[in-house]
C-alpha positions as CSV (number, residue, x, y, z in Angstrom):
1,M,-169.7,-21.6,13.5
2,T,-167.8,-24.1,14.7
3,E,-165.6,-23.3,17.8
4,Y,-162.4,-24.0,16.0
5,E,-163.5,-21.6,12.8
6,F,-164.6,-18.9,15.2
7,L,-160.8,-19.2,17.5
8,K,-159.1,-19.2,13.8
9,A,-160.6,-16.0,12.6
10,Y,-160.2,-14.6,15.4
11,A,-156.5,-15.7,15.6
12,A,-156.1,-14.3,11.8
13,G,-157.5,-10.4,13.3
14,E,-161.1,-11.0,12.9
15,R,-163.1,-9.2,15.7
16,N,-166.7,-8.7,14.0
17,F,-169.6,-11.5,14.7
18,P,-172.6,-10.0,14.6
19,G,-175.7,-12.6,14.7
20,V,-172.4,-15.5,14.8
21,N,-174.2,-19.2,16.2
22,L,-172.0,-20.7,18.6
23,K,-174.2,-22.7,21.2
24,G,-172.8,-24.5,23.0
25,V,-168.9,-24.0,22.1
26,N,-166.4,-24.7,24.3
27,L,-164.7,-20.9,25.6
28,E,-163.5,-21.5,28.9
29,G,-160.7,-19.0,29.6
30,A,-160.1,-17.4,26.1
31,H,-159.3,-14.0,25.5
32,L,-161.7,-11.9,23.1
33,I,-160.6,-8.4,24.1
34,G,-162.7,-5.6,22.0
35,I,-164.9,-8.7,20.5
36,N,-168.0,-8.1,18.7
37,L,-170.7,-10.7,19.2
38,E,-173.8,-8.7,18.8
39,G,-177.0,-10.2,18.4
40,A,-174.9,-13.3,18.4
41,D,-176.4,-16.6,20.5
42,L,-174.3,-18.3,22.8
43,S,-176.7,-20.3,24.5
44,R,-175.1,-22.8,26.8
45,A,-171.9,-21.8,25.6
46,N,-169.1,-22.9,28.5
47,L,-167.3,-18.9,28.7
48,K,-165.7,-20.0,32.3
49,K,-162.8,-17.5,32.8
50,A,-162.8,-15.7,29.6
51,V,-162.0,-12.6,28.8
52,L,-163.9,-10.4,26.9
53,F,-162.9,-7.3,28.2
54,G,-164.4,-3.6,26.1
55,S,-166.6,-6.7,23.7
56,N,-170.1,-5.9,22.2
57,L,-172.6,-8.1,22.9
58,S,-175.8,-5.9,22.7
59,G,-178.9,-8.5,21.6
60,A,-176.6,-11.6,22.4
61,T,-178.4,-14.6,23.7
62,L,-176.5,-16.0,26.6
63,D,-178.9,-18.4,28.4
64,E,-177.6,-21.2,30.1
65,A,-174.2,-20.7,29.3
66,N,-171.0,-20.9,32.1
67,M,-169.8,-17.5,32.1
68,K,-168.6,-18.1,36.1
69,R,-165.0,-15.5,36.6
70,V,-166.3,-14.0,32.6
71,D,-164.2,-10.8,32.8
72,L,-166.9,-8.6,31.0
73,R,-165.7,-5.1,32.5
74,A,-166.5,-2.0,30.4
75,S,-168.5,-4.0,28.1
76,N,-172.0,-4.1,26.3
77,L,-175.0,-6.5,27.3
78,S,-177.6,-4.2,26.1
79,H,-180.9,-5.4,25.7
80,A,-179.2,-9.3,26.0
81,T,-180.8,-11.8,27.6
82,L,-179.5,-14.2,30.0
83,E,-181.4,-16.8,31.7
84,F,-180.4,-19.0,33.8
85,T,-176.8,-18.6,32.9
86,N,-173.8,-18.9,35.7
87,M,-172.4,-15.1,36.2
88,E,-171.0,-16.5,39.9
89,G,-168.2,-14.1,40.4
90,A,-167.8,-12.3,37.1
91,N,-167.0,-8.8,36.5
92,L,-169.1,-6.7,35.1
93,S,-167.9,-3.5,36.3
94,G,-168.7,-0.1,33.8
95,A,-170.3,-2.9,31.9
96,N,-174.3,-1.4,30.4
97,L,-176.7,-3.9,31.5
98,S,-179.5,-2.0,30.5
99,E,-182.8,-3.6,28.8
100,T,-181.0,-6.8,29.8
101,K,-183.2,-9.9,31.1
102,L,-181.4,-11.6,34.1
103,Y,-184.0,-14.3,34.7
104,H,-182.9,-17.1,37.0
105,T,-179.6,-16.0,37.2
106,I,-176.3,-16.6,39.2
107,L,-174.6,-13.0,40.2
108,K,-173.8,-14.3,43.6
109,K,-170.1,-13.1,44.3
110,A,-169.9,-10.9,41.2
111,N,-168.4,-7.2,40.4
112,L,-171.3,-4.5,39.5
113,R,-169.3,-1.8,40.5
114,D,-170.6,1.2,38.4
115,V,-172.6,-1.2,36.2
116,N,-176.0,0.3,34.0
117,L,-178.7,-1.7,34.4
118,V,-181.7,1.7,33.4
119,Y,-185.0,-0.8,32.4
120,A,-182.7,-4.3,33.5
121,S,-185.2,-7.4,34.8
122,L,-184.0,-9.5,36.9
123,F,-186.1,-12.1,38.7
124,F,-185.4,-14.8,40.7
125,T,-181.6,-13.5,40.3
126,N,-179.1,-14.5,43.0
127,M,-177.2,-11.3,44.2
128,D,-175.8,-12.7,47.4
129,E,-172.5,-11.1,48.2
130,A,-171.8,-9.1,44.6
131,D,-170.5,-5.1,44.7
132,I,-173.6,-3.3,42.5
133,A,-171.9,0.1,44.6
134,Q,-173.1,3.1,42.3
135,A,-174.6,0.6,40.1
136,D,-177.8,2.4,38.5
137,F,-180.9,0.4,38.7
138,S,-182.8,3.5,37.8
139,N,-186.6,1.8,36.2
140,A,-185.6,-2.0,36.5
141,T,-187.5,-4.1,38.3
142,L,-186.5,-6.5,40.1
143,E,-188.7,-9.7,41.6
144,Y,-188.1,-12.2,43.5
145,V,-184.2,-11.6,43.6
146,E,-181.8,-12.6,46.8
147,A,-179.3,-10.4,47.9
148,Y,-177.2,-10.9,51.1
149,L,-174.3,-9.3,52.4
150,V,-174.3,-6.8,49.2
151,N,-172.3,-3.9,48.8
152,T,-175.6,-1.4,47.7
153,Y,-172.8,2.0,48.2
154,K,-174.1,4.3,46.5
155,T,-176.9,2.1,43.9
156,N,-179.1,4.0,42.7
157,F,-182.4,2.6,42.9
158,N,-184.5,5.5,42.0
159,N,-188.2,4.2,39.8
160,A,-187.1,0.9,40.7
161,T,-189.9,-1.9,40.7
162,I,-188.8,-4.4,44.0
163,N,-191.3,-6.7,44.3
164,Q,-191.1,-10.3,46.6
165,C,-187.0,-9.9,47.4
166,S,-185.2,-11.0,50.1
167,Q,-184.2,-7.6,52.1
168,F,-180.9,-6.2,50.6
169,I,-178.7,-6.5,53.6
170,T,-175.9,-4.3,52.8
171,V,-172.1,-4.4,53.9
């Protein structure tokens, strides 16, 4: 599906796009509130400053996507793959990222407050200056994660595996 076809369908009221191939599309600044992109391929897509509040991206592939300052509040990204994805300054508060793969992902200055990261895998992820207050990392795996000046107020790390990470320096 082309970017034009996708945006035209959304403008016409369509909200369900499960499994759609949107590889490399430019959706910078798009308002796609409540959209269903379950299992979609958004690899190398530009979602910078897009608003996807309350959306379903469970099982989606977001590898190498530009998601700087994206709004994914209260969205479902469970089982999604985000490898080499830039999410600097993203707002993910209240989102579900359970069993999500975050490999070489940039979450610097991101809002991860009250996020579900149960059984998530974070490898070589940069979380410097992120807000992870009240986030749930139980049973998650964190390896080679950078986390400088992070807000960890009431963050749950029960049964999490934490290896070779920078010391969580909290504010």
